[in-house]
C-alpha positions in Angstrom: -2.2 -36.6 14.7 -4.8 -33.6 14.4 -7.0 -32.9 17.6 -10.3 -30.8 17.5 -11.5 -27.6 19.5 -15.0 -27.6 20.0 -15.4 -24.5 22.0 -17.6 -22.0 20.3 -16.7 -19.3 22.7 -12.8 -18.9 22.3 -12.5 -15.5 20.6 -14.1 -12.8 22.0 -14.4 -10.5 19.3 -16.1 -13.5 17.4 -19.3 -15.4 17.1 -20.0 -18.7 15.5 -22.5 -18.6 13.1 -22.6 -22.4 11.9 -20.6 -25.9 12.4 -19.1 -26.4 8.7 -18.9 -29.8 9.7 -23.1 -30.1 9.6 -25.5 -29.5 6.4 -27.9 -28.5 8.3 -30.6 -25.3 8.6 -27.9 -22.9 9.7 -25.5 -23.7 7.3 -27.9 -23.6 4.1 -29.2 -20.3 5.9 -25.8 -18.9 5.7 -24.8 -20.2 2.3 -27.9 -18.2 0.6 -27.2 -15.3 2.2 -23.2 -15.6 2.0 -23.5 -12.1 0.3 -23.7 -10.2 3.7 -20.5 -10.9 4.8 -16.5 -10.1 3.6 -14.1 -12.9 4.0 -10.4 -13.0 4.1 -9.8 -13.9 0.5 -12.4 -10.7 -0.4 -10.5 -8.6 1.8 -7.2 -8.9 -0.3 -9.1 -8.5 -3.8 -11.1 -5.6 -2.3 -8.0 -3.7 -0.6 -6.4 -4.4 -3.9 -4.0 -6.9 -3.2 -4.8 -10.1 -4.8 -4.1 -10.8 -8.8 -7.1 -13.2 -9.0 -9.8 -10.3 -8.2 -10.8 -6.8 -7.2 -13.3 -5.0 -5.2 -15.5 -5.1 -8.7 -15.4 -8.6 -8.7 -16.2 -9.0 -5.1 -19.0 -7.0 -5.8 -20.4 -8.8 -8.6 -20.0 -11.9 -6.5 -22.1 -11.0 -3.7 -24.8 -9.6 -5.9 -25.2 -12.3 -8.1 -23.8 -10.5 -11.3 -21.3 -13.2 -12.1 -20.4 -16.4 -13.1 -20.0 -18.4 -10.1 -16.4 -20.0 -9.2 -16.8 -23.8 -9.7 -13.4 -24.6 -8.5 -10.5 -26.2 -10.7 -7.3 -28.6 -10.7 -5.9 -26.4 -8.5 -8.4 -25.6 -5.6 -9.4 -29.7 -5.7 -5.7 -30.1 -5.2 -5.4 -27.9 -2.2 -8.5 -29.3 -0.6 -7.0 -32.5 -0.7 -4.2 -31.8 0.1 -4.9 -29.9 3.4 -5.7 -32.9 5.9 -2.1 -34.2 4.9 0.1 -31.0 5.3 -1.7 -30.4 8.5 -0.4 -34.1 9.8 3.3 -33.4 8.0 4.2 -29.7 9.4 3.4 -31.6 13.0 6.6 -33.9 12.1 8.3 -31.5 10.1 8.4 -28.5 13.0 9.3 -30.7 15.7 12.0 -32.2 13.3 13.5 -28.3 12.6 13.1 -27.0 16.0 12.6 -29.5 18.4 9.3 -27.9 19.9 6.6 -30.2 19.4 3.3 -28.4 17.0 0.0 -29.3 18.0 -2.6 -28.5 15.1 -6.3 -28.1 15.7 -9.4 -28.3 13.6 -11.9 -25.5 14.4 -14.7 -26.2 11.9 -16.6 -23.1 12.4 -18.0 -20.0 10.5 -17.0 -17.1 12.4 -18.0 -13.5 12.1 -17.4 -10.4 13.8 -19.6 -9.1 17.3 -19.1 -5.8 15.8 -19.2 -5.7 12.1 -21.0 -8.2 11.7 -20.3 -8.2 8.0 -17.0 -9.2 8.4 -16.2 -13.0 8.8 -13.6 -15.5 9.5 -13.6 -19.5 8.1 -10.1 -20.3 9.1 -8.2 -23.6 8.5 -7.6 -24.3 11.5 -5.6 -23.9 15.3 -2.1 -24.3 16.4 0.0 -24.7 20.1 3.3 -24.6 20.4 4.5 -26.9 23.1 7.3 -24.4 24.1 8.3 -20.7 23.7 9.2 -20.5 19.6 11.5 -17.8 18.5 10.4 -17.2 14.9 12.8 -14.2 14.9 16.0 -13.2 15.4 18.4 -10.7 14.6 21.9 -11.4 15.4 23.5 -8.1 14.5 20.8 -6.1 17.4 20.1 -9.3 19.3 16.6 -8.7 18.7 14.2 -11.7 18.3 10.1 -12.3 18.8 8.4 -15.0 20.5 5.6 -16.7 20.5 4.6 -17.8 24.2 4.3 -21.5 25.2 0.7 -22.6 24.6 -0.9 -19.3 23.1 -3.5 -20.1 20.1 -2.2 -19.0 16.7 -4.2 -19.3 13.6 -3.5 -21.9 10.5 -3.5 -21.1 6.8 -2.4 -23.8 4.9 -1.5 -23.3 0.8 -0.2 -25.2 -1.9 2.1 -23.4 -4.0 3.0 -23.4 -7.8 6.9 -24.1 -8.0 6.5 -21.7 -10.9 6.1 -18.9 -8.0 8.1 -20.1 -5.6 10.2 -17.0 -6.1 7.4 -15.2 -4.2 7.8 -16.9 -1.1 11.6 -16.8 -1.1 13.6 -15.4 2.4 11.2 -13.7 4.3 8.7 -12.8 1.1 4.8 -13.5 1.9 2.4 -12.9 -0.8 -0.2 -9.9 -0.1 -3.0 -11.5 -0.6 -2.0 -13.9 2.1 -0.5 -11.4 4.4 -3.6 -9.4 4.8 -6.0 -12.8 4.9 -4.0 -13.4 7.9 -4.3 -9.7 8.9 -7.8 -9.9 8.4 -8.4 -13.3 10.3 -6.2 -11.9 13.5 -8.7 -8.8 13.2 -12.5 -10.7 13.1 -11.1 -13.6 16.1 -8.8 -11.4 18.0 -5.4 -14.1 17.7 -2.0 -12.3 17.5 -0.5 -14.8 15.1 -0.7 -17.0 12.6 1.0 -19.7 11.1 1.5 -19.9 7.3 2.0 -23.4 5.9 2.9 -23.6 2.3 3.7 -27.1 0.4 6.2 -25.9 -2.5 6.9 -28.7 -4.7 7.5 -31.9 -2.6 8.7 -29.7 0.7 6.4 -28.0 3.5 7.4 -25.1 5.1 5.9 -22.2 7.2 6.0 -18.6 8.3 5.1 -16.8 11.3 2.8 -13.9 10.4 2.3 -11.1 13.4 -0.6 -9.1 14.6 -0.1 -5.8 12.8 -3.1 -3.4 14.6 -2.5 -0.8 12.0 -3.0 -3.1 9.0 -5.8 -4.5 10.6 -7.4 -0.8 10.8 -7.0 0.0 7.4 -8.5 -3.3 6.4 -11.5 -2.6 8.7 -11.4 0.8 7.1 -11.6 -0.6 3.6 -14.2 -3.2 4.4 -16.5 -1.1 6.1 -16.2 1.6 3.5 -16.5 -0.9 0.8 -19.7 -2.6 2.3 -21.7 0.7 3.1 -20.8 2.4 -0.3 -21.3 -0.2 -2.7 -23.1 -3.3 -1.2 -25.5 -1.7 0.5 -26.3 1.5 -1.9 -25.5 -1.4 -5.1 -23.2 0.8 -6.5 -20.6 -0.9 -8.4 -16.9 0.2 -8.1 -14.9 1.1 -10.7 -12.5 -1.6 -12.7 -8.7 -1.6 -11.8 -7.3 -3.5 -15.0 -7.7 -6.9 -14.2 -8.6 -9.5 -16.9 -11.2 -11.2 -15.2 -12.9 -7.9 -14.9 -13.7 -7.4 -18.6 -15.3 -11.2 -18.3 -17.7 -9.8 -15.4 -18.1 -7.0 -17.3 -19.5 -8.7 -20.7 -21.1 -11.3 -18.6 -24.0 -8.9 -17.8 -24.3 -7.3 -21.2 -25.8 -8.7 -24.1 -25.1 -6.6 -26.9 -28.8 -6.3 -28.3 -29.0 -2.2 -28.5 -27.7 -0.8 -31.9 -27.5 2.9 -30.0 -24.5 4.9 -30.2 -23.4 5.7 -26.9 -21.1 8.8 -26.3 -17.7 7.6 -24.5 -16.2 10.4 -22.3 -13.1 11.8 -20.8 -10.8 10.7 -23.7 -11.1 7.2 -23.2 -11.2 6.4 -26.6 -8.2 9.1 -27.3 -6.3 7.2 -24.7 -7.2 3.9 -25.8 -5.6 4.1 -29.1 -2.3 5.9 -27.9 -1.4 2.8 -25.3 -2.6 0.8 -28.3 -0.6 2.5 -30.6 2.8 2.1 -28.1 2.0 -1.2 -27.1 2.5 -2.4 -30.8 5.8 0.1 -31.0 7.3 -2.1 -27.9 6.0 -5.4 -29.1 7.7 -4.5 -32.8 11.0 -3.5 -30.5 10.5 -6.0 -28.3 10.5 -9.0 -31.8 13.3 -6.8 -33.2 15.8 -7.2 -30.1 15.2 -11.1 -30.1 16.2 -11.2 -33.9 19.3 -9.3 -33.0 19.8 -11.9 -29.7 19.2 -14.4 -31.5 21.9 -13.1 -34.8 24.3 -13.1 -31.5 23.9 -16.8 -30.0 24.3 -18.0 -33.7 24.5 -22.1 -33.1 24.4 -21.3 -29.6 21.8 -22.5 -26.9 23.0 -20.3 -24.2 24.4 -16.7 -24.0 24.9 -14.3 -21.5 25.6 -10.5 -20.7 27.1 -10.9 -16.5 23.6 -9.0 -15.6 21.2 -11.7 -17.5 21.4 -15.1 -19.8 19.6 -16.2 -22.2 18.7 -20.6 -22.7 16.8 -21.5 -26.2 14.9 -24.4 -26.2 13.5 -26.4 -29.1 9.5 -27.3 -28.9 7.9 -29.2 -31.2 3.8 -28.9 -31.1 1.4 -30.8 -33.3 -1.2 -28.7 -35.9 -4.9 -30.0 -35.8 -6.9 -28.8 -38.9 -10.2 -28.9 -36.6 -12.6 -27.9 -40.3 -11.2 -30.8 -42.0 -11.5 -33.3 -38.8 -14.8 -32.1 -38.5 -15.7 -32.7 -42.1 -14.3 -36.0 -42.3 -14.8 -37.2 -38.6 -17.5 -35.4 -37.3 -18.3 -38.4 -34.1 -14.8 -38.1 -33.2 -15.2 -34.2 -33.6 -17.7 -34.1 -31.1 -16.6 -36.4 -29.0 -13.2 -34.1 -28.1 -14.7 -30.8 -28.8 -14.3 -29.2 -25.1 -16.9 -26.5 -25.8 -17.2 -23.4 -27.7 -15.0 -19.9 -26.8 -17.0 -17.0 -27.0 -15.8 -13.5 -27.4 -15.9 -10.1 -27.7 -14.0 -7.9 -29.2 -13.5 -4.3 -30.5 -11.6 -2.1 -32.9 -11.1 2.0 -32.5 -10.6 4.1 -35.6 -11.2 7.8 -35.6 -14.6 9.1 -37.3 -15.0 10.7 -41.0 
């Protein structure tokens, strides 16, 4: 059974802003000005440790310059599973370690008392009923313990089985490692219990406090806030596809004026484009040669890598014909309209 910790003064370095269970004036006020702080998921993007966003995407979100993320099937699934995972981990942990683990809700939004634009909204807290040895080196006899009854933070993730290689052994994806370091920096906690559901199995890892990492994250957060948010100067893009979408979101393409493009960007883009085409051609040629060597076989190997072929069939639909002959059905199954912007670079004549 999951308990509750209601003490708002439990963290010396953090101040509670509102109770996330209550839809009151304080919550409404905070959500309206959510651009006033940097959270755990955002610092990973700002620091360059996330594939889902960057400093530019966080900047656009804070200043209302991008379309708000409304969630998807993955976030809905994750939110629905968290209460169940909190129950499961207690049973699974005790069965595996013979140590009782207690999980607590801590339903408060917090900000750092000194850095008032650093925030944390953690998934919960945990406590071990006995000393928990989470690391041991059998060669050096070195080991690490979490003391009995010490509060640790709780972070819960639902992981696609397609990404399970990112979690093998002691591996922890950077975005979650630094997210937990940020939370420890805001709250003062020394450990985080990272619990993740992968496939049908609940697993866990311990992240211990890293003072150097927290120091760097705080410096990055403060620099981002002062140089970009307060000055309203956007950070440079780093090349993530989501950044292209956000840049175009703020453009209307209604000016027929020729702009000077500096720093050899057009030349460099063209060179890279040609290199990609050459590599794609080489890749296709290699695929053809592999197919020829495979012959009628489905599998092949060179001792280091292996290849397996599958036959996949997919129905094709003539959307134009469907619209002409069955317009009502076409309108019923149509799933929006895709809009995109493209560009072509050629030499000036």
